[in-house]
Structures are given as structure tokens and as C-alpha cells.
N, CA, C and O of each residue as an XYZ file, in Angstrom:
880
protein
N      -0.065    -12.878     20.447
C      -1.118    -13.859     20.206
C      -1.239    -13.964     18.671
O      -1.137    -12.963     17.962
N      -1.472    -15.279     18.143
C      -1.571    -15.509     16.692
C      -2.683    -14.906     16.073
O      -3.619    -14.473     16.744
N      -2.650    -14.842     14.761
C      -3.766    -14.281     14.134
C      -5.109    -15.151     14.392
O      -6.192    -14.629     14.656
N      -4.919    -16.406     14.293
C      -6.183    -17.316     14.392
C      -6.847    -16.976     15.792
O      -8.028    -16.639     15.872
N      -5.931    -17.098     16.990
C      -6.413    -16.832     18.213
C      -6.972    -15.373     18.344
O      -7.963    -15.177     19.048
N      -6.449    -14.501     17.780
C      -6.889    -13.147     17.875
C      -8.237    -12.953     17.199
O      -9.056    -12.190     17.711
N      -8.493    -13.578     16.125
C      -9.802    -13.655     15.407
C     -10.851    -14.356     16.388
O     -11.997    -13.949     16.579
N     -10.349    -15.318     16.893
C     -11.344    -16.120     17.752
C     -11.671    -15.238     18.903
O     -12.867    -15.155     19.186
N     -10.824    -14.567     19.613
C     -11.184    -13.583     20.643
C     -12.090    -12.617     20.311
O     -13.020    -12.340     21.069
N     -11.882    -11.949     19.022
C     -12.787    -10.981     18.459
C     -14.200    -11.481     18.235
O     -15.202    -10.803     18.460
N     -14.199    -12.626     17.810
C     -15.565    -13.419     17.497
C     -16.300    -13.626     18.837
O     -17.515    -13.474     18.962
N     -15.486    -13.976     19.795
C     -16.071    -14.191     21.309
C     -16.619    -12.907     21.633
O     -17.782    -12.881     22.035
N     -15.892    -11.698     21.513
C     -16.605    -10.533     22.008
C     -17.650    -10.086     21.059
O     -18.540     -9.360     21.504
N     -17.659    -10.400     19.898
C     -18.807    -10.130     18.947
C     -20.038    -10.918     19.358
O     -21.127    -10.345     19.340
N     -19.956    -12.068     19.691
C     -20.957    -12.935     20.254
C     -21.607    -12.396     21.539
O     -22.829    -12.373     21.685
N     -20.683    -11.939     22.517
C     -21.166    -11.317     23.607
C     -21.923    -10.068     23.525
O     -22.731     -9.701     24.378
N     -21.602     -9.391     22.392
C     -22.350     -8.240     22.165
C     -23.696     -8.372     21.625
O     -24.432     -7.386     21.575
N     -24.082     -9.553     21.205
C     -25.407     -9.657     20.602
C     -26.216    -10.384     21.667
O     -25.789    -11.419     22.180
N     -27.442     -9.815     22.013
C     -28.361    -10.292     23.070
C     -29.243    -11.289     22.676
O     -29.896    -11.828     23.570
N     -29.424    -11.700     21.371
C     -30.395    -12.421     20.994
C     -30.038    -13.113     19.642
O     -29.172    -12.582     18.946
N     -30.673    -14.319     19.198
C     -30.428    -14.875     18.047
C     -30.818    -13.979     16.921
O     -31.855    -13.329     17.055
N     -30.087    -13.857     15.780
C     -30.477    -12.934     14.820
C     -31.119    -13.578     13.458
O     -32.053    -13.090     12.821
N     -30.468    -14.681     13.179
C     -30.834    -15.476     12.063
C     -31.704    -16.701     12.434
O     -31.440    -17.338     13.454
N     -32.728    -17.041     11.633
C     -33.555    -18.157     11.777
C     -33.134    -19.261     10.949
O     -33.537    -20.385     11.247
N     -32.319    -19.086      9.868
C     -31.855    -20.158      8.985
C     -30.557    -20.761      9.381
O     -30.322    -21.041     10.557
N     -29.755    -20.955      8.471
C     -28.489    -21.736      8.793
C     -27.417    -20.781      9.082
O     -26.362    -21.218      9.541
N     -27.562    -19.547      8.870
C     -26.472    -18.553      9.155
C     -26.451    -18.015     10.605
O     -27.478    -17.484     11.029
N     -25.485    -18.100     11.306
C     -25.354    -17.664     12.628
C     -24.488    -16.352     12.661
O     -23.464    -16.305     11.981
N     -24.859    -15.329     13.403
C     -24.160    -14.023     13.486
C     -22.609    -14.197     13.600
O     -21.895    -13.482     12.897
N     -22.075    -15.076     14.417
C     -20.657    -15.356     14.559
C     -20.150    -15.845     13.155
O     -19.142    -15.348     12.653
N     -20.852    -16.801     12.556
C     -20.440    -17.402     11.257
C     -20.352    -16.203     10.282
O     -19.400    -16.135      9.503
N     -21.323    -15.252     10.303
C     -21.399    -14.198      9.360
C     -20.194    -13.277      9.579
O     -19.643    -12.754      8.610
N     -19.767    -13.065     10.857
C     -18.536    -12.167     11.102
C     -17.414    -12.861     10.686
O     -16.535    -12.191     10.145
N     -17.228    -14.153     10.826
C     -16.135    -14.925     10.433
C     -15.877    -14.795      8.945
O     -14.771    -14.488      8.499
N     -17.097    -15.077      8.088
C     -16.837    -15.043      6.800
C     -16.516    -13.601      6.245
O     -15.847    -13.472      5.220
N     -17.022    -12.488      6.965
C     -16.768    -11.208      6.572
C     -15.335    -10.887      6.821
O     -14.726    -10.213      5.989
N     -14.733    -11.329      7.933
C     -13.351    -11.074      8.109
C     -12.500    -11.791      6.959
O     -11.546    -11.236      6.413
N     -12.920    -13.022      6.662
C     -12.149    -13.932      5.603
C     -12.281    -13.257      4.265
O     -11.308    -13.264      3.511
N     -13.425    -12.664      3.905
C     -13.627    -12.067      2.796
C     -12.678    -10.771      2.663
O     -12.067    -10.594      1.609
N     -12.558     -9.875      3.726
C     -11.620     -8.880      3.854
C     -10.267     -9.317      3.535
O      -9.554     -8.669      2.769
N      -9.862    -10.477      4.139
C      -8.437    -10.958      4.098
C      -8.135    -11.220      2.597
O      -7.029    -10.956      2.124
N      -9.115    -11.730      1.882
C      -8.868    -11.988      0.390
C      -8.826    -10.687     -0.389
O      -8.378    -10.706     -1.535
N      -9.271     -9.537      0.166
C      -9.204     -8.351     -0.609
C      -8.016     -7.468     -0.294
O      -7.914     -6.351     -0.801
N      -7.108     -7.969      0.550
C      -5.912     -7.287      0.972
C      -5.021     -6.923     -0.230
O      -4.714     -7.772     -1.067
N      -4.628     -5.686     -0.294
C      -3.684     -5.439     -1.499
C      -2.503     -4.580     -0.880
O      -2.675     -3.836      0.086
N      -1.424     -4.731     -1.452
C      -0.090     -4.141     -0.966
C       0.078     -2.827     -1.728
O       0.202     -2.766     -2.951
N       0.071     -1.696     -0.829
C       0.529     -0.380     -1.495
C       1.560      0.164     -0.866
O       2.161     -0.535     -0.051
N       1.984      1.525     -1.107
C       3.112      2.138     -0.529
C       3.241      1.973      0.973
O       4.335      1.823      1.517
N       2.011      2.006      1.670
C       2.139      1.794      3.125
C       2.107      0.459      3.620
O       2.333      0.189      4.800
N       1.811     -0.447      2.677
C       1.695     -1.851      3.189
C       0.368     -2.388      2.886
O      -0.345     -1.777      2.090
N      -0.058     -3.521      3.465
C      -1.407     -4.033      3.300
C      -2.589     -3.245      3.511
O      -2.689     -2.587      4.547
N      -3.521     -3.239      2.617
C      -4.685     -2.326      2.722
C      -5.944     -3.016      2.241
O      -5.914     -3.887      1.372
N      -7.075     -2.591      2.845
C      -8.374     -3.120      2.440
C      -9.417     -1.931      2.044
O      -9.261     -0.817      2.545
N     -10.374     -2.162      1.229
C     -11.445     -1.168      1.192
C     -11.979     -1.073      2.573
O     -11.811     -1.973      3.395
N     -12.704      0.161      2.852
C     -13.149      0.405      4.036
C     -14.724      0.162      4.256
O     -15.230      0.052      5.373
N     -15.413      0.094      3.075
C     -16.949      0.038      3.198
C     -17.225     -1.411      2.615
O     -16.740     -1.766      1.541
N     -18.013     -2.202      3.370
C     -18.375     -3.467      2.921
C     -19.954     -3.818      2.922
O     -20.643     -3.699      3.936
N     -20.381     -4.202      1.853
C     -21.876     -4.589      1.709
C     -21.989     -6.146      1.617
O     -21.494     -6.788      0.690
N     -22.697     -6.709      2.681
C     -23.024     -8.044      2.771
C     -24.270     -8.455      2.465
O     -25.207     -8.099      3.180
N     -24.460     -9.219      1.424
C     -25.789     -9.713      1.111
C     -25.913    -11.095      1.600
O     -24.993    -11.909      1.527
N     -27.203    -11.366      2.157
C     -27.596    -12.718      2.619
C     -28.872    -13.116      2.046
O     -29.614    -12.311      1.483
N     -29.148    -14.435      2.194
C     -30.555    -14.844      1.690
C     -31.593    -14.375      2.589
O     -31.505    -14.429      3.815
N     -32.674    -13.870      1.876
C     -33.843    -13.466      2.676
C     -34.350    -14.390      3.631
O     -34.821    -14.017      4.705
N     -34.263    -15.718      3.244
C     -34.738    -16.826      4.085
C     -33.897    -16.841      5.373
O     -34.413    -17.248      6.414
N     -32.752    -16.457      5.351
C     -31.897    -16.339      6.501
C     -32.126    -15.345      7.520
O     -31.907    -15.618      8.700
N     -32.587    -14.111      7.127
C     -32.843    -12.893      7.739
C     -34.123    -12.844      8.392
O     -35.096    -12.955      7.647
N     -34.351    -12.691      9.719
C     -35.556    -12.294     10.318
C     -36.170    -11.145      9.873
O     -35.549    -10.096     10.042
N     -37.427    -11.097      9.254
C     -37.994     -9.897      8.694
C     -38.247     -8.862      9.772
O     -38.320     -7.673      9.463
N     -38.380     -9.255     10.983
C     -38.644     -8.300     12.087
C     -37.289     -7.645     12.823
O     -37.284     -6.900     13.803
N     -36.222     -8.109     12.115
C     -34.917     -7.644     12.754
C     -34.493     -6.208     12.372
O     -34.496     -5.763     11.224
N     -34.133     -5.553     13.470
C     -33.523     -4.316     13.421
C     -32.029     -4.444     13.226
O     -31.293     -4.656     14.189
N     -31.603     -4.325     12.077
C     -30.044     -4.578     11.773
C     -29.053     -3.609     12.183
O     -27.886     -3.735     11.812
N     -29.459     -2.565     12.988
C     -28.531     -1.486     13.498
C     -27.599     -2.158     14.360
O     -26.402     -2.027     14.104
N     -27.954     -2.854     15.340
C     -27.016     -3.359     16.271
C     -26.074     -4.428     15.760
O     -24.930     -4.514     16.204
N     -26.567     -5.279     14.787
C     -25.802     -6.213     14.069
C     -24.731     -5.588     13.283
O     -23.571     -5.984     13.394
N     -25.074     -4.593     12.464
C     -24.123     -3.939     11.511
C     -23.081     -3.137     12.438
O     -21.933     -2.995     12.015
N     -23.419     -2.648     13.597
C     -22.524     -1.888     14.514
C     -21.518     -3.075     15.084
O     -20.318     -2.849     15.243
N     -21.961     -4.029     15.302
C     -21.123     -5.133     15.810
C     -20.163     -5.709     14.806
O     -19.040     -6.060     15.169
N     -20.549     -5.818     13.597
C     -19.935     -6.316     12.555
C     -18.863     -5.362     12.145
O     -17.786     -5.774     11.712
N     -19.157     -4.016     12.282
C     -18.370     -2.902     12.043
C     -17.118     -2.956     12.934
O     -15.961     -2.860     12.525
N     -17.502     -3.120     14.188
C     -16.493     -2.913     15.311
C     -15.550     -4.285     15.112
O     -14.338     -4.186     15.301
N     -16.100     -5.476     14.752
C     -15.300     -6.648     14.610
C     -14.321     -6.343     13.494
O     -13.125     -6.534     13.717
N     -14.723     -5.878     12.292
C     -13.891     -5.737     11.251
C     -12.859     -4.624     11.536
O     -11.692     -4.807     11.190
N     -13.194     -3.585     12.093
C     -12.401     -2.522     12.374
C     -11.105     -2.937     13.299
O      -9.956     -2.548     13.089
N     -11.523     -3.806     14.368
C     -10.609     -4.385     15.337
C      -9.741     -5.362     14.653
O      -8.560     -5.418     14.995
N     -10.170     -6.107     13.764
C      -9.203     -7.016     12.933
C      -8.306     -6.385     12.044
O      -7.215     -6.886     11.772
N      -8.788     -5.084     11.474
C      -7.952     -4.415     10.610
C      -6.824     -3.670     11.512
O      -5.750     -3.432     10.960
N      -6.984     -3.335     12.705
C      -6.036     -2.653     13.539
C      -5.147     -3.754     13.980
O      -3.937     -3.526     13.991
N      -5.642     -5.070     14.393
C      -4.807     -6.056     14.945
C      -3.750     -6.483     13.785
O      -2.568     -6.691     14.060
N      -4.256     -6.594     12.498
C      -3.508     -7.115     11.434
C      -2.634     -6.069     10.562
O      -1.910     -6.383      9.617
N      -2.846     -4.754     11.069
C      -2.196     -3.667     10.484
C      -2.604     -3.259      9.069
O      -1.824     -2.748      8.265
N      -3.850     -3.519      8.839
C      -4.427     -3.165      7.448
C      -4.683     -1.644      7.464
O      -5.169     -1.074      8.440
N      -4.354     -1.071      6.410
C      -4.727      0.294      5.987
C      -6.168      0.343      5.529
O      -6.499     -0.525      4.721
N      -7.036      1.183      5.900
C      -8.300      1.253      5.440
C      -8.760      2.412      4.667
O      -9.755      2.341      3.945
N      -8.001      3.568      4.813
C      -8.238      4.705      3.995
C      -9.453      5.607      4.513
O      -9.647      6.744      4.082
N     -10.289      4.961      5.525
C     -11.380      5.776      5.967
C     -12.009      4.917      7.099
O     -11.548      3.784      7.232
N     -12.994      5.310      7.923
C     -13.646      4.453      8.852
C     -14.263      3.308      8.357
O     -15.023      3.413      7.394
N     -14.035      2.177      8.901
C     -14.659      0.906      8.404
C     -16.263      1.017      8.670
O     -16.720      1.503      9.705
N     -16.997      0.548      7.691
C     -18.309      0.486      7.765
C     -18.942     -0.770      7.117
O     -18.346     -1.224      6.141
N     -20.047     -1.377      7.520
C     -20.658     -2.615      7.016
C     -22.054     -2.428      6.973
O     -22.664     -1.991      7.949
N     -22.649     -2.752      5.826
C     -24.090     -2.799      5.652
C     -24.611     -4.162      5.243
O     -23.968     -4.918      4.513
N     -25.849     -4.453      5.764
C     -26.388     -5.800      5.352
C     -27.548     -5.639      4.472
O     -28.328     -4.715      4.701
N     -27.764     -6.504      3.408
C     -28.825     -6.462      2.453
C     -29.180     -7.832      2.138
O     -28.379     -8.737      2.375
N     -30.304     -8.057      1.628
C     -30.894     -9.372      1.217
C     -30.767     -9.365     -0.314
O     -30.897     -8.347     -0.993
N     -30.502    -10.579     -0.795
C     -30.349    -10.914     -2.286
C     -30.944    -12.109     -2.655
O     -30.480    -13.146     -2.181
N     -32.028    -12.161     -3.527
C     -32.483    -13.469     -3.911
C     -31.546    -14.366     -4.596
O     -31.874    -15.548     -4.697
N     -30.448    -13.981     -5.073
C     -29.646    -14.780     -5.801
C     -28.627    -15.545     -4.812
O     -27.955    -16.496     -5.211
N     -28.573    -15.115     -3.652
C     -27.723    -15.791     -2.530
C     -28.407    -16.904     -1.827
O     -29.474    -16.731     -1.238
N     -27.790    -18.056     -1.889
C     -28.360    -19.217     -1.297
C     -28.469    -19.163      0.243
O     -27.697    -18.415      0.844
N     -29.370    -19.900      0.924
C     -29.328    -20.016      2.224
C     -28.071    -20.446      2.933
O     -27.442    -21.408      2.492
N     -27.623    -19.731      4.111
C     -26.361    -20.249      4.696
C     -25.177    -19.569      3.918
O     -24.029    -19.775      4.312
N     -25.401    -18.798      2.871
C     -24.262    -18.177      2.145
C     -24.243    -16.631      2.225
O     -25.236    -16.041      2.651
N     -23.173    -15.984      1.838
C     -23.166    -14.610      1.807
C     -22.426    -14.158      0.408
O     -21.748    -14.940     -0.258
N     -22.647    -12.828      0.073
C     -22.042    -12.292     -1.079
C     -21.534    -10.976     -0.593
O     -22.256    -10.197      0.027
N     -20.309    -10.740     -0.874
C     -19.722     -9.508     -0.099
C     -19.001     -8.714     -1.201
O     -18.168     -9.222     -1.952
N     -19.390     -7.415     -1.239
C     -18.647     -6.374     -2.117
C     -18.015     -5.268     -1.260
O     -18.583     -4.950     -0.215
N     -16.926     -4.685     -1.615
C     -16.309     -3.878     -0.957
C     -15.854     -2.646     -1.848
O     -15.487     -2.819     -3.010
N     -15.894     -1.397     -1.254
C     -15.536     -0.211     -1.992
C     -14.859      0.714     -1.091
O     -15.266      0.878      0.059
N     -13.755      1.379     -1.602
C     -13.133      2.510     -0.840
C     -13.979      3.696     -0.673
O     -14.539      4.185     -1.654
N     -14.120      4.227      0.586
C     -14.834      5.541      0.941
C     -13.831      6.320      1.632
O     -13.892      6.308      2.862
N     -12.848      7.047      1.031
C     -11.939      7.852      1.844
C     -12.659      8.799      2.756
O     -13.618      9.408      2.282
N     -12.306      9.007      4.048
C     -12.821      9.990      4.838
C     -11.933     10.022      6.169
O     -11.180      9.115      6.525
N     -12.143     11.169      6.806
C     -11.361     11.368      8.010
C     -11.641     10.205      9.000
O     -12.760      9.710      9.127
N     -10.578      9.817      9.672
C     -10.651      8.964     10.717
C     -10.293      9.454     12.123
O      -9.674     10.509     12.263
N     -10.696      8.663     13.226
C     -10.392      9.237     14.525
C      -8.943      8.996     14.871
O      -8.376      7.980     14.469
N      -8.335      9.898     15.601
C      -6.914      9.744     16.058
C      -6.723      8.669     17.076
O      -7.453      8.586     18.064
N      -5.719      7.829     16.827
C      -5.151      6.969     18.003
C      -3.841      7.329     18.393
O      -3.280      6.588     19.201
N      -3.188      8.432     17.928
C      -1.899      8.821     18.482
C      -1.517     10.163     17.613
O      -2.261     10.750     16.828
N      -0.146     10.500     17.963
C       0.226     11.876     17.526
C       1.717     11.700     17.394
O       2.369     10.935     18.105
N       2.223     12.470     16.422
C       3.658     12.847     16.205
C       3.901     14.278     16.532
O       3.571     15.137     15.714
N       4.456     14.602     17.675
C       4.799     15.997     18.030
C       6.174     16.475     17.839
O       7.117     15.915     18.398
N       6.328     17.536     17.037
C       7.678     17.913     16.557
C       8.522     18.124     17.940
O       7.981     18.564     18.953
N       9.650     17.831     17.891
C      10.650     17.997     18.946
C      11.395     19.392     18.613
O      12.042     19.568     17.581
N      11.231     20.287     19.549
C      11.611     21.707     19.551
C      11.015     22.403     18.310
O      11.655     23.181     17.602
N       9.823     22.075     18.129
C       9.040     22.779     17.071
C       7.465     22.818     17.477
O       7.069     22.355     18.547
N       6.720     23.340     16.640
C       5.350     23.613     17.056
C       4.422     22.677     16.318
O       3.227     22.754     16.601
N       4.800     21.833     15.440
C       3.970     20.967     14.617
C       3.532     19.712     15.405
O       4.258     19.124     16.207
N       2.264     19.365     15.090
C       1.771     18.032     15.774
C       0.929     17.418     14.583
O       0.154     18.115     13.929
N       1.129     16.072     14.340
C       0.383     15.528     13.287
C      -0.365     14.257     14.056
O       0.169     13.634     14.974
N      -1.582     13.999     13.570
C      -2.474     12.982     14.159
C      -2.174     11.723     13.399
O      -2.073     11.725     12.172
N      -2.041     10.703     14.100
C      -1.975      9.210     13.523
C      -3.456      8.775     13.492
O      -4.059      8.615     14.553
N      -4.046      8.584     12.316
C      -5.434      8.082     12.156
C      -5.611      6.799     11.478
O      -6.299      5.942     12.033
N      -5.057      6.559     10.311
C      -5.117      5.233      9.813
C      -4.271      4.292     10.477
O      -3.347      4.664     11.201
N      -4.568      2.977     10.247
C      -3.713      1.991     10.916
C      -2.239      2.010     10.419
O      -1.336      1.564     11.128
N      -2.030      2.498      9.271
C      -0.806      2.738      8.616
C      -0.623      4.089      7.929
O      -1.227      4.335      6.885
N       0.167      4.929      8.477
C       0.367      6.367      8.165
C       1.745      6.497      7.475
O       2.815      6.242      8.028
N       1.600      6.905      6.259
C       2.887      7.234      5.396
C       3.368      8.700      5.728
O       2.593      9.656      5.718
N       4.641      8.792      6.007
C       5.275     10.151      6.305
C       6.058     10.476      4.994
O       6.740      9.627      4.420
N       5.927     11.638      4.601
C       6.678     12.004      3.371
C       6.412     13.421      2.912
O       5.542     14.123      3.429
N       7.224     13.829      1.884
C       6.881     15.047      1.088
C       5.785     15.007      0.161
O       5.256     16.046     -0.234
N       5.397     13.810     -0.226
C       4.264     13.735     -1.300
C       3.047     14.351     -0.642
O       2.900     14.379      0.580
N       2.159     14.857     -1.541
C       1.011     15.599     -1.196
C       0.001     14.557     -0.764
O      -0.999     14.889     -0.127
N       0.249     13.287     -1.105
C      -0.653     12.139     -0.850
C      -0.329     11.474      0.473
O      -1.150     10.673      0.922
N       0.852     11.740      1.182
C       1.229     11.291      2.414
C       0.270     11.583      3.434
O      -0.349     12.646      3.380
N       0.058     10.689      4.441
C      -0.830     10.972      5.498
C      -0.164     12.147      6.356
O      -0.875     13.047      6.802
N       1.007     12.123      6.545
C       1.720     13.135      7.258
C       2.747     13.898      6.269
O       3.842     13.406      5.998
N       2.334     15.065      5.783
C       3.038     15.707      4.822
C       4.057     16.711      5.532
O       3.694     17.625      6.273
N       5.434     16.406      5.193
C       6.536     17.143      5.641
C       7.098     17.738      4.412
O       7.455     16.997      3.496
N       7.207     19.079      4.321
C       7.595     19.754      3.164
C       9.185     20.065      2.985
O       9.625     20.718      2.039
N       9.996     19.503      4.037
C      11.477     19.818      4.050
C      12.023     19.013      2.756
O      11.535     17.958      2.350
N      13.101     19.681      2.191
C      13.554     19.125      0.999
C      14.412     17.732      1.307
O      14.699     16.949      0.402
N      14.732     17.552      2.492
C      15.527     16.429      2.869
C      14.579     15.179      3.137
O      15.048     14.054      3.308
N      13.258     15.440      3.162
C      12.248     14.350      3.315
C      11.944     13.794      1.850
O      11.733     14.547      0.899
N      11.941     12.435      1.764
C      11.613     11.711      0.629
C      10.137     11.745      0.315
O       9.315     11.826      1.228
N       9.782     11.686     -0.950
C       8.197     11.638     -1.160
C       7.392     10.625     -0.272
O       6.374     11.006      0.306
N       7.791      9.488     -0.176
C       7.170      8.335      0.854
C       8.491      8.054      1.570
O       9.315      7.280      1.081
N       8.693      8.699      2.755
C       9.888      8.501      3.407
C       9.784      7.337      4.430
O      10.702      6.522      4.520
N       8.730      7.260      5.158
C       8.708      6.152      6.227
C       7.186      5.875      6.525
O       6.343      6.699      6.171
N       6.854      4.781      7.138
C       5.546      4.471      7.455
C       5.490      4.090      9.100
O       6.351      3.402      9.649
N       4.568      4.541      9.635
C       4.326      4.311     11.098
C       3.033      3.609     11.088
O       2.071      4.078     10.480
N       2.970      2.412     11.791
C       1.650      1.640     11.875
C       1.588      0.857     13.072
O       2.600      0.469     13.656
N       0.261      0.585     13.499
C      -0.009     -0.357     14.583
C      -0.499     -1.751     14.011
O      -1.135     -1.896     12.967
N      -0.092     -2.753     14.879
C      -0.318     -4.103     14.270
C      -0.187     -4.955     15.607
O       0.757     -4.691     16.352
N      -1.095     -5.975     15.958
C      -1.042     -6.730     17.082
C      -0.793     -6.013     18.323
O      -0.014     -6.449     19.171
N      -1.509     -4.799     18.464
C      -1.504     -4.044     19.658
C      -0.114     -3.424     20.007
O       0.157     -3.053     21.148
N       0.778     -3.332     18.919
C       2.061     -2.780     19.012
C       2.275     -1.693     17.829
O       1.674     -1.741     16.755
N       3.229     -0.701     18.193
C       3.540      0.218     17.328
C       4.795      0.006     16.558
O       5.793     -0.361     17.178
N       4.858      0.220     15.117
C       6.068     -0.166     14.445
C       6.373      1.175     13.552
O       5.576      2.092     13.354
N       7.645      1.076     13.086
C       8.008      2.101     12.117
C       8.886      1.482     11.072
O       9.636      0.574     11.430
N       8.878      1.860      9.845
C       9.970      1.349      8.711
C      10.164      2.452      7.801
O       9.307      3.286      7.506
N      11.374      2.398      7.369
C      11.813      3.325      6.389
C      11.288      2.824      5.057
O      11.122      1.611      4.927
N      11.005      3.672      4.026
C      10.580      3.410      2.813
C      11.633      3.657      1.650
O      11.334      4.156      0.565
N      12.739      3.296      1.970
C      14.057      3.651      1.172
C      14.194      5.013      0.786
O      14.380      5.421     -0.360
N      14.070      5.792      1.990
C      14.282      7.126      1.744
C      15.702      7.521      1.523
O      16.611      6.712      1.707
N      15.916      8.768      1.126
C      17.272      9.193      0.793
C      18.114      9.613      1.939
O      19.344      9.591      1.878
N      17.380     10.036      3.098
C      18.205     10.700      4.291
C      17.921      9.829      5.546
O      18.465     10.143      6.604
N      17.061      8.702      5.481
C      17.028      7.772      6.582
C      15.959      8.138      7.594
O      15.442      9.252      7.675
N      15.666      7.042      8.394
C      14.700      7.140      9.527
C      15.506      6.615     10.701
O      16.404      5.784     10.569
N      15.124      7.159     11.883
C      15.776      6.656     13.159
C      14.808      6.555     14.279
O      13.812      7.277     14.264
N      15.007      5.755     15.207
C      14.215      5.714     16.571
C      15.379      5.987     17.665
O      16.334      5.222     17.804
N      15.195      7.133     18.404
C      16.074      7.511     19.444
C      17.555      7.525     18.931
O      18.472      7.209     19.689
N      17.754      7.865     17.746
C      19.028      7.940     17.291
C      19.596      6.731     16.525
O      20.613      6.800     15.835
N      18.844      5.597     16.704
C      19.096      4.255     16.049
C      18.539      4.193     14.618
O      17.343      4.430     14.446
N      19.357      3.882     13.553
C      18.761      3.820     12.261
C      17.799      2.880     12.041
O      17.938      1.804     12.622
N      16.770      3.056     11.270
C      15.633      1.970     10.957
C      15.759      1.682      9.499
O      15.834      2.607      8.690
N      15.784      0.439      9.141
C      15.858      0.021      7.711
C      14.439     -0.295      7.311
O      13.489      0.094      7.990
N      14.305     -0.968      6.259
C      12.917     -1.103      5.630
C      12.307     -2.240      6.501
O      11.080     -2.198      6.585
N      12.879     -3.157      7.104
C      12.220     -4.041      8.054
C      11.731     -3.371      9.197
O      12.508     -2.649      9.821
N      10.341     -3.526      9.635
C       9.773     -2.761     10.724
C      10.481     -3.001     12.051
O      10.991     -4.083     12.343
N      10.481     -1.950     12.820
C      11.204     -1.841     14.213
C       9.997     -1.319     15.076
O       9.202     -0.448     14.724
N       9.999     -2.017     16.289
C       9.048     -1.727     17.202
C       9.296     -0.386     17.800
O      10.466     -0.084     18.031
N       8.320      0.479     18.088
C       8.481      1.796     18.729
C       7.321      2.001     19.681
O       6.425      1.159     19.726
N       7.298      3.091     20.449
C       6.204      3.392     21.418
C       6.179      4.741     21.853
O       6.911      5.619     21.397
N       5.216      4.916     22.854
C       5.040      6.225     23.363
C       6.192      6.763     24.002
O       6.814      6.127     24.852
N       6.530      8.016     23.594
C       7.836      8.610     24.287
C       9.024      8.577     23.402
O       9.929      9.394     23.571
N       9.081      7.609     22.394
C      10.214      7.518     21.550
C      10.288      8.701     20.709
O       9.315      9.383     20.387
N      11.762      8.952     20.293
C      11.830     10.033     19.342
C      12.093      9.427     17.995
O      13.010      8.622     17.836
N      11.261      9.822     16.982
C      11.352      9.328     15.657
C      11.806     10.426     14.727
O      11.179     11.484     14.668
N      13.027     10.167     13.902
C      13.581     11.115     13.111
C      13.372     10.722     11.659
O      13.674      9.602     11.247
N      12.882     11.611     10.941
C      12.735     11.402      9.440
C      13.691     12.390      8.820
O      13.419     13.590      8.849
N      14.840     11.926      8.239
C      15.840     12.957      7.902
C      16.182     13.869      9.131
O      16.399     13.411     10.252
N      16.209     15.090      8.842
C      16.643     16.048      9.891
C      15.545     16.344     11.009
O      15.846     16.892     12.069
N      14.251     15.943     10.694
C      13.136     16.299     11.553
C      12.724     15.245     12.584
O      12.516     14.079     12.247
N      12.610     15.673     13.843
C      12.367     14.638     14.917
C      11.064     14.890     15.682
O      10.784     16.020     16.084
N      10.254     13.812     15.885
C       9.075     14.026     16.463
C       8.942     13.042     17.663
O       9.495     11.942     17.662
N       8.275     13.445     18.552
C       7.942     12.564     19.841
C       6.706     11.816     19.613
O       5.739     12.476     19.233
N       6.555     10.477     19.788
C       5.491      9.681     19.744
C       4.463      9.792     20.942
O       4.862      9.479     22.064
N       3.372     10.152     20.791
C       2.286     10.149     21.734
C       1.076      9.193     21.400
O       0.465      9.318     20.339
N       0.775      8.313     22.260
C      -0.351      7.463     21.924
C      -1.561      7.876     22.696
O      -1.432      8.389     23.807
N      -2.779      7.666     22.131
C      -4.036      7.962     22.814
C      -4.347      6.917     24.012
O      -5.373      7.034     24.682
């Protein structure tokens, strides 16, 4: 599914999740979600793991657009879910759980938004696991993009000397799982087949080797 169609589907689900009109002005909830996703897209940066975005977004709207009697709890939950789903679909690293807050700002014109984003690193829920083959270690896959390496900042820290500091990245994108080598010294492989820096699709039950260490992929 293309990115545009995927976003359209997410916005359709978002609209289905709202039981009533939220705004009385020119701003519609689906329009707000669409603009939020597009703002996040403009904030994508490339890091060692690939594309990443800040995980906390503060969206300011005009007071004239926001119903004063509105409980924004449900709306912010739906916006958060939509942005998190978009990040997973596009393979954006977030560094922490996605969250969205809504505020009013007199400097924002009717029908417009102002968006600010900040990184708030925190533990995320697991969506998969790498279980050591013929060993006792198991590592949770939490961010959409997880770096495997000897560096202390790696998401999955392997201390073996044969492991490069940033050895490989395992990531989910478009509902599929991928692995790519990060120019490691001793290579990465899937079921014994070498993986280069171009991502290769993998899946549950596959054996991923980083240098001499092999893990089985388990998806939640």
C-alpha cells in the first residue's frame, strides 16, 4: 500500500473513532490529524538508525476553533494513535512513546495550527523479540527502528568484541520487518545469507546473525 493511501486509511480510522464533531470553526478533526502527520513528516531527521522524529507533539489551535465545552482526552488519544500508527508504517524511529497535546494560542489564526515537537526518551512497549540461538539472552524490540551494536547507546547492546559499535538495524515499516547492516566489520546475515546496507525483509522464525552471534526473530 502506498504512503498516501496508508495515511488515508489511518485518517478514515481516526474519523471512525470520533463519535461527534469536535470543532465549531473551520478546523475539522481529520484535517487536524492530516496536518499533524504532515508536520511530523517535515521534522524527520536521519540518524544512525535511519529516519526519526521527536515523540512528543504540542499542537496549538485557535480558541475560536475549539469548543470550550470539549473534553480533549478522547481527541488527543486518537491523534496519538494516528501519529504512532503513521510512524510505525513509515519506519520512523521515535525514541519514546508518541504523545500529543492540544492547546489554544491567540496568535494562531482560525483554521490553522502551530506545531512544536520535543524528544522525550522513555521506555516503549515491545512489539517483538530477538532470542539468542543456543544461549539464554533475549532482547525486546521496542522502537520502530532498533540499532544492534556494542555501543552503550545501541538499543540492543551486545558486548562481544566481534560486534561493531553500530552493527545493524532491525526495523518495521509498512507492516513488514527489515534488517540492514550498518557497515559492520564482521557482517550481518539472515538464515546464513549475507545482508548488505540495503534493507532485506525478514520475519518471525528467521535466524539473524550479527558477527558470530545468532538470534531468532519472534514477533508479538
